C-alpha positions as CSV (number, residue, x, y, z in Angstrom):
1,M,-14.1,-52.4,14.7
2,K,-14.8,-48.7,15.4
3,V,-14.8,-46.3,12.5
4,P,-13.4,-42.9,13.2
5,A,-16.2,-40.3,13.3
6,K,-14.4,-38.0,10.7
7,L,-14.7,-40.9,8.1
8,V,-18.4,-41.7,8.7
9,F,-20.0,-38.7,7.1
10,P,-17.9,-38.6,3.9
11,S,-18.3,-42.3,3.4
12,A,-22.1,-42.1,3.9
13,A,-22.3,-39.1,1.5
14,L,-20.3,-41.0,-1.1
15,L,-22.5,-44.0,-0.8
16,A,-25.7,-41.9,-1.1
17,C,-24.3,-40.2,-4.3
18,V,-23.5,-43.6,-5.9
19,L,-26.9,-45.0,-5.1
20,V,-28.6,-41.9,-6.6
21,V,-26.5,-41.7,-9.8
22,L,-25.9,-45.3,-10.6
23,P,-29.5,-46.1,-11.6
24,A,-29.6,-43.1,-13.9
25,W,-26.5,-44.4,-15.7
26,S,-27.8,-47.9,-16.2
27,Q,-31.4,-47.2,-17.3
28,S,-32.8,-45.1,-20.1
29,S,-36.3,-43.8,-20.3
30,D,-37.0,-46.1,-23.3
31,P,-38.7,-49.5,-22.9
32,A,-36.2,-52.3,-22.4
33,W,-36.8,-53.7,-25.9
34,V,-35.7,-50.4,-27.4
35,D,-32.4,-50.5,-25.4
36,D,-31.9,-54.1,-26.6
37,L,-32.5,-53.1,-30.2
38,R,-30.1,-50.1,-29.9
39,M,-27.4,-52.5,-28.6
40,Q,-28.0,-55.1,-31.3
41,L,-27.8,-52.5,-34.0
42,Q,-24.5,-51.2,-32.6
43,V,-23.0,-54.7,-32.5
44,E,-24.3,-56.1,-35.8
45,K,-24.6,-53.1,-38.1
46,Q,-22.2,-50.6,-36.4
47,C,-25.2,-48.2,-36.3
48,E,-25.2,-45.4,-33.7
49,V,-29.0,-44.8,-33.5
50,N,-30.0,-41.2,-34.2
51,Y,-33.7,-41.8,-33.7
52,F,-36.5,-44.3,-33.9
53,I,-39.5,-44.0,-36.2
54,N,-42.9,-45.8,-35.9
55,M,-42.1,-47.8,-32.8
56,R,-44.9,-50.3,-32.1
57,E,-45.6,-52.9,-29.5
58,G,-48.4,-55.4,-30.1
59,Q,-49.7,-58.9,-29.6
60,L,-49.8,-61.8,-32.1
61,G,-51.9,-64.4,-30.3
62,A,-50.1,-64.9,-26.9
63,H,-46.8,-63.5,-28.1
64,A,-45.6,-59.9,-27.8
65,T,-44.4,-58.2,-30.9
66,F,-42.0,-55.2,-31.3
67,E,-41.3,-53.2,-34.5
68,A,-39.4,-50.0,-35.3
69,R,-37.7,-48.2,-38.1
70,V,-34.3,-46.8,-37.1
71,Q,-32.3,-43.9,-38.5
72,C,-28.5,-44.2,-37.8
73,V,-26.3,-41.1,-37.3
74,D,-24.6,-41.9,-40.6
75,G,-27.9,-41.8,-42.5
76,R,-28.6,-45.5,-42.9
77,M,-32.1,-46.8,-42.0
78,F,-33.2,-50.2,-40.8
79,D,-36.4,-51.9,-40.1
80,A,-36.4,-54.2,-37.1
81,A,-39.0,-56.7,-35.8
82,K,-39.2,-59.3,-33.0
83,T,-41.9,-61.7,-31.9
84,E,-41.4,-63.2,-28.5
85,P,-40.0,-65.7,-27.5
86,E,-37.3,-64.8,-30.0
87,K,-34.3,-63.1,-28.2
88,T,-33.0,-61.0,-31.1
89,F,-34.5,-58.7,-33.7
90,T,-34.7,-59.4,-37.4
91,I,-33.0,-56.4,-38.9
92,T,-33.3,-55.4,-42.6
93,A,-31.7,-52.5,-44.4
94,C,-34.0,-49.9,-45.9
95,G,-33.3,-48.8,-49.4
96,A,-35.1,-46.0,-51.2
97,E,-37.5,-48.5,-52.7
98,L,-38.0,-50.7,-49.7
99,C,-39.1,-48.3,-47.0
């Protein structure tokens, strides 16, 4: 099947734009675990993350560890931690006396 010449350039240009823009929409500059934590907080705590504090990655024996304190847009704060091979973070609310 022959594609008319007047359709080739616009189709190619559209495909090029999609291939350039799509990765930018699907990836952030944060490490993958931060994106996972952001999504878990949104689902479990209805927390829209304003910023992260004290983000740490480490090792506990052969297992990777991840920790962060999170400030939500509404002012709430949470501590989150995960040690692989766990899939989800343990999230605890910070009170004035706990954090």
